[in-house]
mmCIF file of the N, C-alpha and C atoms, coordinates in Angstrom:
data_MODEL
# 
_entry.id   MODEL 
# 
loop_
_atom_site.group_PDB 
_atom_site.id 
_atom_site.type_symbol 
_atom_site.label_atom_id 
_atom_site.label_alt_id 
_atom_site.label_comp_id 
_atom_site.label_asym_id 
_atom_site.label_entity_id 
_atom_site.label_seq_id 
_atom_site.pdbx_PDB_ins_code 
_atom_site.Cartn_x 
_atom_site.Cartn_y 
_atom_site.Cartn_z 
_atom_site.occupancy 
_atom_site.B_iso_or_equiv 
_atom_site.pdbx_formal_charge 
_atom_site.auth_seq_id 
_atom_site.auth_comp_id 
_atom_site.auth_asym_id 
_atom_site.auth_atom_id 
_atom_site.pdbx_PDB_model_num 
ATOM 1   N N  . MET A 1 1  ? 0.180  8.186  -6.222  1.00 0.00 ? 1  MET A N  1 
ATOM 2   C CA . MET A 1 1  ? 1.098  7.080  -6.377  1.00 0.00 ? 1  MET A CA 1 
ATOM 3   C C  . MET A 1 1  ? 2.489  7.458  -5.842  1.00 0.00 ? 1  MET A C  1 
ATOM 4   N N  . ILE A 1 2  ? 3.022  8.598  -6.287  1.00 0.00 ? 2  ILE A N  1 
ATOM 5   C CA . ILE A 1 2  ? 4.337  9.021  -5.822  1.00 0.00 ? 2  ILE A CA 1 
ATOM 6   C C  . ILE A 1 2  ? 4.290  9.345  -4.330  1.00 0.00 ? 2  ILE A C  1 
ATOM 7   N N  . ILE A 1 3  ? 3.229  10.012 -3.915  1.00 0.00 ? 3  ILE A N  1 
ATOM 8   C CA . ILE A 1 3  ? 3.097  10.376 -2.503  1.00 0.00 ? 3  ILE A CA 1 
ATOM 9   C C  . ILE A 1 3  ? 2.998  9.117  -1.648  1.00 0.00 ? 3  ILE A C  1 
ATOM 10  N N  . LYS A 1 4  ? 2.248  8.135  -2.123  1.00 0.00 ? 4  LYS A N  1 
ATOM 11  C CA . LYS A 1 4  ? 2.121  6.872  -1.389  1.00 0.00 ? 4  LYS A CA 1 
ATOM 12  C C  . LYS A 1 4  ? 3.484  6.196  -1.269  1.00 0.00 ? 4  LYS A C  1 
ATOM 13  N N  . LYS A 1 5  ? 4.258  6.163  -2.348  1.00 0.00 ? 5  LYS A N  1 
ATOM 14  C CA . LYS A 1 5  ? 5.592  5.542  -2.328  1.00 0.00 ? 5  LYS A CA 1 
ATOM 15  C C  . LYS A 1 5  ? 6.532  6.286  -1.386  1.00 0.00 ? 5  LYS A C  1 
ATOM 16  N N  . LEU A 1 6  ? 6.476  7.622  -1.412  1.00 0.00 ? 6  LEU A N  1 
ATOM 17  C CA . LEU A 1 6  ? 7.306  8.403  -0.494  1.00 0.00 ? 6  LEU A CA 1 
ATOM 18  C C  . LEU A 1 6  ? 6.942  8.097  0.956   1.00 0.00 ? 6  LEU A C  1 
ATOM 19  N N  . HIS A 1 7  ? 5.644  8.026  1.229   1.00 0.00 ? 7  HIS A N  1 
ATOM 20  C CA . HIS A 1 7  ? 5.180  7.746  2.586   1.00 0.00 ? 7  HIS A CA 1 
ATOM 21  C C  . HIS A 1 7  ? 5.618  6.354  3.020   1.00 0.00 ? 7  HIS A C  1 
ATOM 22  N N  . GLU A 1 8  ? 5.509  5.393  2.131   1.00 0.00 ? 8  GLU A N  1 
ATOM 23  C CA . GLU A 1 8  ? 5.938  4.030  2.447   1.00 0.00 ? 8  GLU A CA 1 
ATOM 24  C C  . GLU A 1 8  ? 7.448  3.958  2.685   1.00 0.00 ? 8  GLU A C  1 
ATOM 25  N N  . ALA A 1 9  ? 8.193  4.863  2.038   1.00 0.00 ? 9  ALA A N  1 
ATOM 26  C CA . ALA A 1 9  ? 9.650  4.907  2.214   1.00 0.00 ? 9  ALA A CA 1 
ATOM 27  C C  . ALA A 1 9  ? 10.044 5.626  3.502   1.00 0.00 ? 9  ALA A C  1 
ATOM 28  N N  . GLY A 1 10 ? 9.062  6.167  4.218   1.00 0.00 ? 10 GLY A N  1 
ATOM 29  C CA . GLY A 1 10 ? 9.351  6.814  5.498   1.00 0.00 ? 10 GLY A CA 1 
ATOM 30  C C  . GLY A 1 10 ? 9.431  8.328  5.444   1.00 0.00 ? 10 GLY A C  1 
ATOM 31  N N  . VAL A 1 11 ? 9.148  8.921  4.293   1.00 0.00 ? 11 VAL A N  1 
ATOM 32  C CA . VAL A 1 11 ? 9.174  10.382 4.168   1.00 0.00 ? 11 VAL A CA 1 
ATOM 33  C C  . VAL A 1 11 ? 7.853  10.924 4.706   1.00 0.00 ? 11 VAL A C  1 
ATOM 34  N N  . ARG A 1 12 ? 7.937  11.862 5.610   1.00 0.00 ? 12 ARG A N  1 
ATOM 35  C CA . ARG A 1 12 ? 6.742  12.468 6.206   1.00 0.00 ? 12 ARG A CA 1 
ATOM 36  C C  . ARG A 1 12 ? 6.682  13.950 5.836   1.00 0.00 ? 12 ARG A C  1 
ATOM 37  N N  . SER A 1 13 ? 5.525  14.552 6.059   1.00 0.00 ? 13 SER A N  1 
ATOM 38  C CA . SER A 1 13 ? 5.337  15.956 5.706   1.00 0.00 ? 13 SER A CA 1 
ATOM 39  C C  . SER A 1 13 ? 6.342  16.845 6.434   1.00 0.00 ? 13 SER A C  1 
ATOM 40  N N  . ASP A 1 14 ? 6.642  16.516 7.680   1.00 0.00 ? 14 ASP A N  1 
ATOM 41  C CA . ASP A 1 14 ? 7.629  17.302 8.432   1.00 0.00 ? 14 ASP A CA 1 
ATOM 42  C C  . ASP A 1 14 ? 8.990  17.291 7.757   1.00 0.00 ? 14 ASP A C  1 
ATOM 43  N N  . HIS A 1 15 ? 9.356  16.168 7.183   1.00 0.00 ? 15 HIS A N  1 
ATOM 44  C CA . HIS A 1 15 ? 10.638 16.077 6.476   1.00 0.00 ? 15 HIS A CA 1 
ATOM 45  C C  . HIS A 1 15 ? 10.654 17.016 5.270   1.00 0.00 ? 15 HIS A C  1 
ATOM 46  N N  . ALA A 1 16 ? 9.558  17.041 4.527   1.00 0.00 ? 16 ALA A N  1 
ATOM 47  C CA . ALA A 1 16 ? 9.481  17.900 3.347   1.00 0.00 ? 16 ALA A CA 1 
ATOM 48  C C  . ALA A 1 16 ? 9.508  19.372 3.745   1.00 0.00 ? 16 ALA A C  1 
ATOM 49  N N  . TYR A 1 17 ? 8.793  19.723 4.804   1.00 0.00 ? 17 TYR A N  1 
ATOM 50  C CA . TYR A 1 17 ? 8.800  21.112 5.267   1.00 0.00 ? 17 TYR A CA 1 
ATOM 51  C C  . TYR A 1 17 ? 10.198 21.532 5.735   1.00 0.00 ? 17 TYR A C  1 
ATOM 52  N N  . THR A 1 18 ? 10.876 20.637 6.425   1.00 0.00 ? 18 THR A N  1 
ATOM 53  C CA . THR A 1 18 ? 12.242 20.921 6.868   1.00 0.00 ? 18 THR A CA 1 
ATOM 54  C C  . THR A 1 18 ? 13.166 21.124 5.674   1.00 0.00 ? 18 THR A C  1 
ATOM 55  N N  . ALA A 1 19 ? 13.017 20.277 4.659   1.00 0.00 ? 19 ALA A N  1 
ATOM 56  C CA . ALA A 1 19 ? 13.832 20.420 3.448   1.00 0.00 ? 19 ALA A CA 1 
ATOM 57  C C  . ALA A 1 19 ? 13.551 21.750 2.754   1.00 0.00 ? 19 ALA A C  1 
ATOM 58  N N  . ALA A 1 20 ? 12.304 22.202 2.767   1.00 0.00 ? 20 ALA A N  1 
ATOM 59  C CA . ALA A 1 20 ? 11.948 23.474 2.140   1.00 0.00 ? 20 ALA A CA 1 
ATOM 60  C C  . ALA A 1 20 ? 12.621 24.644 2.858   1.00 0.00 ? 20 ALA A C  1 
ATOM 61  N N  . VAL A 1 21 ? 12.547 24.647 4.171   1.00 0.00 ? 21 VAL A N  1 
ATOM 62  C CA . VAL A 1 21 ? 13.167 25.731 4.936   1.00 0.00 ? 21 VAL A CA 1 
ATOM 63  C C  . VAL A 1 21 ? 14.688 25.691 4.772   1.00 0.00 ? 21 VAL A C  1 
ATOM 64  N N  . ALA A 1 22 ? 15.248 24.489 4.772   1.00 0.00 ? 22 ALA A N  1 
ATOM 65  C CA . ALA A 1 22 ? 16.696 24.348 4.581   1.00 0.00 ? 22 ALA A CA 1 
ATOM 66  C C  . ALA A 1 22 ? 17.121 24.847 3.203   1.00 0.00 ? 22 ALA A C  1 
ATOM 67  N N  . SER A 1 23 ? 16.305 24.602 2.188   1.00 0.00 ? 23 SER A N  1 
ATOM 68  C CA . SER A 1 23 ? 16.673 25.051 0.845   1.00 0.00 ? 23 SER A CA 1 
ATOM 69  C C  . SER A 1 23 ? 16.642 26.576 0.727   1.00 0.00 ? 23 SER A C  1 
ATOM 70  N N  . ILE A 1 24 ? 15.797 27.222 1.517   1.00 0.00 ? 24 ILE A N  1 
ATOM 71  C CA . ILE A 1 24 ? 15.789 28.683 1.528   1.00 0.00 ? 24 ILE A CA 1 
ATOM 72  C C  . ILE A 1 24 ? 17.105 29.194 2.103   1.00 0.00 ? 24 ILE A C  1 
ATOM 73  N N  . GLY A 1 25 ? 17.535 28.598 3.203   1.00 0.00 ? 25 GLY A N  1 
ATOM 74  C CA . GLY A 1 25 ? 18.826 28.978 3.791   1.00 0.00 ? 25 GLY A CA 1 
ATOM 75  C C  . GLY A 1 25 ? 19.989 28.645 2.867   1.00 0.00 ? 25 GLY A C  1 
ATOM 76  N N  . LEU A 1 26 ? 19.922 27.485 2.217   1.00 0.00 ? 26 LEU A N  1 
ATOM 77  C CA . LEU A 1 26 ? 20.969 27.085 1.285   1.00 0.00 ? 26 LEU A CA 1 
ATOM 78  C C  . LEU A 1 26 ? 21.023 28.012 0.074   1.00 0.00 ? 26 LEU A C  1 
ATOM 79  N N  . SER A 1 27 ? 19.884 28.522 -0.329  1.00 0.00 ? 27 SER A N  1 
ATOM 80  C CA . SER A 1 27 ? 19.835 29.476 -1.429  1.00 0.00 ? 27 SER A CA 1 
ATOM 81  C C  . SER A 1 27 ? 20.628 30.733 -1.081  1.00 0.00 ? 27 SER A C  1 
ATOM 82  N N  . PHE A 1 28 ? 20.407 31.232 0.119   1.00 0.00 ? 28 PHE A N  1 
ATOM 83  C CA . PHE A 1 28 ? 21.140 32.420 0.564   1.00 0.00 ? 28 PHE A CA 1 
ATOM 84  C C  . PHE A 1 28 ? 22.633 32.126 0.675   1.00 0.00 ? 28 PHE A C  1 
ATOM 85  N N  . LEU A 1 29 ? 22.972 30.968 1.235   1.00 0.00 ? 29 LEU A N  1 
ATOM 86  C CA . LEU A 1 29 ? 24.376 30.602 1.382   1.00 0.00 ? 29 LEU A CA 1 
ATOM 87  C C  . LEU A 1 29 ? 25.069 30.419 0.032   1.00 0.00 ? 29 LEU A C  1 
ATOM 88  N N  . SER A 1 30 ? 24.383 29.809 -0.924  1.00 0.00 ? 30 SER A N  1 
ATOM 89  C CA . SER A 1 30 ? 24.992 29.611 -2.245  1.00 0.00 ? 30 SER A CA 1 
ATOM 90  C C  . SER A 1 30 ? 25.190 30.950 -2.952  1.00 0.00 ? 30 SER A C  1 
ATOM 91  N N  . TRP A 1 31 ? 24.248 31.864 -2.769  1.00 0.00 ? 31 TRP A N  1 
ATOM 92  C CA . TRP A 1 31 ? 24.400 33.190 -3.364  1.00 0.00 ? 31 TRP A CA 1 
ATOM 93  C C  . TRP A 1 31 ? 25.610 33.906 -2.748  1.00 0.00 ? 31 TRP A C  1 
ATOM 94  N N  . THR A 1 32 ? 25.700 33.857 -1.420  1.00 0.00 ? 32 THR A N  1 
ATOM 95  C CA . THR A 1 32 ? 26.810 34.512 -0.721  1.00 0.00 ? 32 THR A CA 1 
ATOM 96  C C  . THR A 1 32 ? 28.152 33.896 -1.106  1.00 0.00 ? 32 THR A C  1 
ATOM 97  N N  . ALA A 1 33 ? 28.211 32.574 -1.151  1.00 0.00 ? 33 ALA A N  1 
ATOM 98  C CA . ALA A 1 33 ? 29.460 31.896 -1.509  1.00 0.00 ? 33 ALA A CA 1 
ATOM 99  C C  . ALA A 1 33 ? 29.876 32.228 -2.934  1.00 0.00 ? 33 ALA A C  1 
ATOM 100 N N  . SER A 1 34 ? 28.918 32.284 -3.834  1.00 0.00 ? 34 SER A N  1 
ATOM 101 C CA . SER A 1 34 ? 29.225 32.612 -5.231  1.00 0.00 ? 34 SER A CA 1 
ATOM 102 C C  . SER A 1 34 ? 29.732 34.044 -5.357  1.00 0.00 ? 34 SER A C  1 
ATOM 103 N N  . MET A 1 35 ? 29.146 34.950 -4.595  1.00 0.00 ? 35 MET A N  1 
ATOM 104 C CA . MET A 1 35 ? 29.596 36.346 -4.639  1.00 0.00 ? 35 MET A CA 1 
ATOM 105 C C  . MET A 1 35 ? 31.048 36.471 -4.174  1.00 0.00 ? 35 MET A C  1 
ATOM 106 N N  . LYS A 1 36 ? 31.407 35.704 -3.148  1.00 0.00 ? 36 LYS A N  1 
ATOM 107 C CA . LYS A 1 36 ? 32.746 35.824 -2.565  1.00 0.00 ? 36 LYS A CA 1 
ATOM 108 C C  . LYS A 1 36 ? 33.788 34.986 -3.298  1.00 0.00 ? 36 LYS A C  1 
ATOM 109 N N  . ALA A 1 37 ? 33.415 33.811 -3.787  1.00 0.00 ? 37 ALA A N  1 
ATOM 110 C CA . ALA A 1 37 ? 34.394 32.870 -4.335  1.00 0.00 ? 37 ALA A CA 1 
ATOM 111 C C  . ALA A 1 37 ? 34.612 33.018 -5.842  1.00 0.00 ? 37 ALA A C  1 
ATOM 112 N N  . GLU A 1 38 ? 33.631 33.510 -6.557  1.00 0.00 ? 38 GLU A N  1 
ATOM 113 C CA . GLU A 1 38 ? 33.749 33.607 -8.013  1.00 0.00 ? 38 GLU A CA 1 
ATOM 114 C C  . GLU A 1 38 ? 33.900 35.063 -8.434  1.00 0.00 ? 38 GLU A C  1 
ATOM 115 N N  . SER A 1 39 ? 34.574 35.235 -9.533  1.00 0.00 ? 39 SER A N  1 
ATOM 116 C CA . SER A 1 39 ? 34.745 36.592 -10.052 1.00 0.00 ? 39 SER A CA 1 
ATOM 117 C C  . SER A 1 39 ? 33.704 36.921 -11.121 1.00 0.00 ? 39 SER A C  1 
ATOM 118 N N  . ALA A 1 40 ? 32.706 36.063 -11.286 1.00 0.00 ? 40 ALA A N  1 
ATOM 119 C CA . ALA A 1 40 ? 31.693 36.247 -12.324 1.00 0.00 ? 40 ALA A CA 1 
ATOM 120 C C  . ALA A 1 40 ? 30.691 37.347 -11.972 1.00 0.00 ? 40 ALA A C  1 
ATOM 121 N N  . GLY A 1 41 ? 30.654 37.753 -10.735 1.00 0.00 ? 41 GLY A N  1 
ATOM 122 C CA . GLY A 1 41 ? 29.793 38.858 -10.338 1.00 0.00 ? 41 GLY A CA 1 
ATOM 123 C C  . GLY A 1 41 ? 28.413 38.439 -9.882  1.00 0.00 ? 41 GLY A C  1 
ATOM 124 N N  . THR A 1 42 ? 27.556 39.440 -9.802  1.00 0.00 ? 42 THR A N  1 
ATOM 125 C CA . THR A 1 42 ? 26.213 39.259 -9.260  1.00 0.00 ? 42 THR A CA 1 
ATOM 126 C C  . THR A 1 42 ? 25.346 38.359 -10.130 1.00 0.00 ? 42 THR A C  1 
ATOM 127 N N  . ASP A 1 43 ? 25.521 38.398 -11.442 1.00 0.00 ? 43 ASP A N  1 
ATOM 128 C CA . ASP A 1 43 ? 24.667 37.591 -12.319 1.00 0.00 ? 43 ASP A CA 1 
ATOM 129 C C  . ASP A 1 43 ? 24.755 36.107 -11.993 1.00 0.00 ? 43 ASP A C  1 
ATOM 130 N N  . ARG A 1 44 ? 25.974 35.599 -11.874 1.00 0.00 ? 44 ARG A N  1 
ATOM 131 C CA . ARG A 1 44 ? 26.116 34.165 -11.576 1.00 0.00 ? 44 ARG A CA 1 
ATOM 132 C C  . ARG A 1 44 ? 25.646 33.855 -10.167 1.00 0.00 ? 44 ARG A C  1 
ATOM 133 N N  . ALA A 1 45 ? 25.927 34.724 -9.230  1.00 0.00 ? 45 ALA A N  1 
ATOM 134 C CA . ALA A 1 45 ? 25.465 34.509 -7.853  1.00 0.00 ? 45 ALA A CA 1 
ATOM 135 C C  . ALA A 1 45 ? 23.938 34.452 -7.813  1.00 0.00 ? 45 ALA A C  1 
ATOM 136 N N  . ASP A 1 46 ? 23.307 35.349 -8.555  1.00 0.00 ? 46 ASP A N  1 
ATOM 137 C CA . ASP A 1 46 ? 21.842 35.336 -8.622  1.00 0.00 ? 46 ASP A CA 1 
ATOM 138 C C  . ASP A 1 46 ? 21.324 34.024 -9.193  1.00 0.00 ? 46 ASP A C  1 
ATOM 139 N N  . ARG A 1 47 ? 21.990 33.522 -10.222 1.00 0.00 ? 47 ARG A N  1 
ATOM 140 C CA . ARG A 1 47 ? 21.554 32.261 -10.827 1.00 0.00 ? 47 ARG A CA 1 
ATOM 141 C C  . ARG A 1 47 ? 21.655 31.108 -9.835  1.00 0.00 ? 47 ARG A C  1 
ATOM 142 N N  . TRP A 1 48 ? 22.754 31.063 -9.067  1.00 0.00 ? 48 TRP A N  1 
ATOM 143 C CA . TRP A 1 48 ? 22.894 30.011 -8.054  1.00 0.00 ? 48 TRP A CA 1 
ATOM 144 C C  . TRP A 1 48 ? 21.798 30.129 -7.005  1.00 0.00 ? 48 TRP A C  1 
ATOM 145 N N  . GLY A 1 49 ? 21.569 31.339 -6.527  1.00 0.00 ? 49 GLY A N  1 
ATOM 146 C CA . GLY A 1 49 ? 20.541 31.543 -5.507  1.00 0.00 ? 49 GLY A CA 1 
ATOM 147 C C  . GLY A 1 49 ? 19.158 31.170 -5.998  1.00 0.00 ? 49 GLY A C  1 
ATOM 148 N N  . ILE A 1 50 ? 18.842 31.541 -7.218  1.00 0.00 ? 50 ILE A N  1 
ATOM 149 C CA . ILE A 1 50 ? 17.528 31.215 -7.786  1.00 0.00 ? 50 ILE A CA 1 
ATOM 150 C C  . ILE A 1 50 ? 17.397 29.715 -8.015  1.00 0.00 ? 50 ILE A C  1 
ATOM 151 N N  . PHE A 1 51 ? 18.464 29.081 -8.535  1.00 0.00 ? 51 PHE A N  1 
ATOM 152 C CA . PHE A 1 51 ? 18.425 27.638 -8.792  1.00 0.00 ? 51 PHE A CA 1 
ATOM 153 C C  . PHE A 1 51 ? 18.103 26.866 -7.526  1.00 0.00 ? 51 PHE A C  1 
ATOM 154 N N  . VAL A 1 52 ? 18.800 27.159 -6.460  1.00 0.00 ? 52 VAL A N  1 
ATOM 155 C CA . VAL A 1 52 ? 18.560 26.452 -5.200  1.00 0.00 ? 52 VAL A CA 1 
ATOM 156 C C  . VAL A 1 52 ? 17.235 26.898 -4.596  1.00 0.00 ? 52 VAL A C  1 
ATOM 157 N N  . GLY A 1 53 ? 16.897 28.153 -4.736  1.00 0.00 ? 53 GLY A N  1 
ATOM 158 C CA . GLY A 1 53 ? 15.643 28.670 -4.186  1.00 0.00 ? 53 GLY A CA 1 
ATOM 159 C C  . GLY A 1 53 ? 14.401 28.069 -4.816  1.00 0.00 ? 53 GLY A C  1 
ATOM 160 N N  . GLU A 1 54 ? 14.531 27.565 -6.027  1.00 0.00 ? 54 GLU A N  1 
ATOM 161 C CA . GLU A 1 54 ? 13.380 26.943 -6.687  1.00 0.00 ? 54 GLU A CA 1 
ATOM 162 C C  . GLU A 1 54 ? 13.003 25.606 -6.070  1.00 0.00 ? 54 GLU A C  1 
ATOM 163 N N  . TRP A 1 55 ? 13.869 25.042 -5.260  1.00 0.00 ? 55 TRP A N  1 
ATOM 164 C CA . TRP A 1 55 ? 13.547 23.776 -4.615  1.00 0.00 ? 55 TRP A CA 1 
ATOM 165 C C  . TRP A 1 55 ? 12.502 23.945 -3.521  1.00 0.00 ? 55 TRP A C  1 
ATOM 166 N N  . ALA A 1 56 ? 12.488 25.083 -2.859  1.00 0.00 ? 56 ALA A N  1 
ATOM 167 C CA . ALA A 1 56 ? 11.602 25.284 -1.706  1.00 0.00 ? 56 ALA A CA 1 
ATOM 168 C C  . ALA A 1 56 ? 10.120 25.066 -2.039  1.00 0.00 ? 56 ALA A C  1 
ATOM 169 N N  . PRO A 1 57 ? 9.586  25.662 -3.116  1.00 0.00 ? 57 PRO A N  1 
ATOM 170 C CA . PRO A 1 57 ? 8.162  25.434 -3.396  1.00 0.00 ? 57 PRO A CA 1 
ATOM 171 C C  . PRO A 1 57 ? 7.834  23.962 -3.679  1.00 0.00 ? 57 PRO A C  1 
ATOM 172 N N  . THR A 1 58 ? 8.783  23.253 -4.295  1.00 0.00 ? 58 THR A N  1 
ATOM 173 C CA . THR A 1 58 ? 8.573  21.830 -4.559  1.00 0.00 ? 58 THR A CA 1 
ATOM 174 C C  . THR A 1 58 ? 8.476  21.059 -3.253  1.00 0.00 ? 58 THR A C  1 
ATOM 175 N N  . PHE A 1 59 ? 9.381  21.346 -2.329  1.00 0.00 ? 59 PHE A N  1 
ATOM 176 C CA . PHE A 1 59 ? 9.342  20.660 -1.033  1.00 0.00 ? 59 PHE A CA 1 
ATOM 177 C C  . PHE A 1 59 ? 8.091  21.037 -0.238  1.00 0.00 ? 59 PHE A C  1 
ATOM 178 N N  . PHE A 1 60 ? 7.689  22.305 -0.291  1.00 0.00 ? 60 PHE A N  1 
ATOM 179 C CA . PHE A 1 60 ? 6.457  22.701 0.393   1.00 0.00 ? 60 PHE A CA 1 
ATOM 180 C C  . PHE A 1 60 ? 5.249  21.978 -0.214  1.00 0.00 ? 60 PHE A C  1 
ATOM 181 N N  . GLY A 1 61 ? 5.221  21.867 -1.540  1.00 0.00 ? 61 GLY A N  1 
ATOM 182 C CA . GLY A 1 61 ? 4.133  21.145 -2.215  1.00 0.00 ? 61 GLY A CA 1 
ATOM 183 C C  . GLY A 1 61 ? 4.105  19.679 -1.811  1.00 0.00 ? 61 GLY A C  1 
ATOM 184 N N  . LEU A 1 62 ? 5.257  19.046 -1.765  1.00 0.00 ? 62 LEU A N  1 
ATOM 185 C CA . LEU A 1 62 ? 5.318  17.659 -1.306  1.00 0.00 ? 62 LEU A CA 1 
ATOM 186 C C  . LEU A 1 62 ? 4.860  17.540 0.135   1.00 0.00 ? 62 LEU A C  1 
ATOM 187 N N  . GLY A 1 63 ? 5.246  18.513 0.949   1.00 0.00 ? 63 GLY A N  1 
ATOM 188 C CA . GLY A 1 63 ? 4.813  18.506 2.347   1.00 0.00 ? 63 GLY A CA 1 
ATOM 189 C C  . GLY A 1 63 ? 3.300  18.580 2.475   1.00 0.00 ? 63 GLY A C  1 
ATOM 190 N N  . LEU A 1 64 ? 2.692  19.436 1.687   1.00 0.00 ? 64 LEU A N  1 
ATOM 191 C CA . LEU A 1 64 ? 1.220  19.545 1.721   1.00 0.00 ? 64 LEU A CA 1 
ATOM 192 C C  . LEU A 1 64 ? 0.561  18.259 1.245   1.00 0.00 ? 64 LEU A C  1 
ATOM 193 N N  . ALA A 1 65 ? 1.090  17.682 0.171   1.00 0.00 ? 65 ALA A N  1 
ATOM 194 C CA . ALA A 1 65 ? 0.517  16.434 -0.344  1.00 0.00 ? 65 ALA A CA 1 
ATOM 195 C C  . ALA A 1 65 ? 0.683  15.310 0.674   1.00 0.00 ? 65 ALA A C  1 
ATOM 196 N N  . LEU A 1 66 ? 1.854  15.231 1.287   1.00 0.00 ? 66 LEU A N  1 
ATOM 197 C CA . LEU A 1 66 ? 2.073  14.202 2.301   1.00 0.00 ? 66 LEU A CA 1 
ATOM 198 C C  . LEU A 1 66 ? 1.161  14.417 3.520   1.00 0.00 ? 66 LEU A C  1 
ATOM 199 N N  . ALA A 1 67 ? 0.966  15.669 3.907   1.00 0.00 ? 67 ALA A N  1 
ATOM 200 C CA . ALA A 1 67 ? 0.087  15.967 5.044   1.00 0.00 ? 67 ALA A CA 1 
ATOM 201 C C  . ALA A 1 67 ? -1.343 15.509 4.761   1.00 0.00 ? 67 ALA A C  1 
ATOM 202 N N  . GLN A 1 68 ? -1.806 15.739 3.543   1.00 0.00 ? 68 GLN A N  1 
ATOM 203 C CA . GLN A 1 68 ? -3.149 15.292 3.157   1.00 0.00 ? 68 GLN A CA 1 
ATOM 204 C C  . GLN A 1 68 ? -3.232 13.759 3.183   1.00 0.00 ? 68 GLN A C  1 
ATOM 205 N N  . TYR A 1 69 ? -2.182 13.119 2.679   1.00 0.00 ? 69 TYR A N  1 
ATOM 206 C CA . TYR A 1 69 ? -2.144 11.653 2.670   1.00 0.00 ? 69 TYR A CA 1 
ATOM 207 C C  . TYR A 1 69 ? -2.135 11.097 4.101   1.00 0.00 ? 69 TYR A C  1 
ATOM 208 N N  . GLU A 1 70 ? -1.388 11.771 4.981   1.00 0.00 ? 70 GLU A N  1 
ATOM 209 C CA . GLU A 1 70 ? -1.299 11.315 6.367   1.00 0.00 ? 70 GLU A CA 1 
ATOM 210 C C  . GLU A 1 70 ? -2.624 11.444 7.107   1.00 0.00 ? 70 GLU A C  1 
ATOM 211 N N  . LYS A 1 71 ? -3.450 12.416 6.705   1.00 0.00 ? 71 LYS A N  1 
ATOM 212 C CA . LYS A 1 71 ? -4.761 12.609 7.345   1.00 0.00 ? 71 LYS A CA 1 
ATOM 213 C C  . LYS A 1 71 ? -5.736 11.496 6.969   1.00 0.00 ? 71 LYS A C  1 
ATOM 214 N N  . GLY A 1 72 ? -5.623 11.044 5.717   1.00 0.00 ? 72 GLY A N  1 
ATOM 215 C CA . GLY A 1 72 ? -6.673 10.178 5.224   1.00 0.00 ? 72 GLY A CA 1 
ATOM 216 C C  . GLY A 1 72 ? -6.378 8.779  5.098   1.00 0.00 ? 72 GLY A C  1 
# 
């Protein structure tokens, strides 16, 4: 149902895969920015990196589901 609605809205598997790869890069950038801009140290930077990094598997999963939907 959700995959069908996403597909009808114009979201394709390639879009989800691109978002996944972008979130990996954004995870690294957020970690780096937190290390340089905040005085909270490595712990907070790690939390930012992990928070953003958790998006990638979700986008990859959506990409796989959309790819299956597009085939059938």
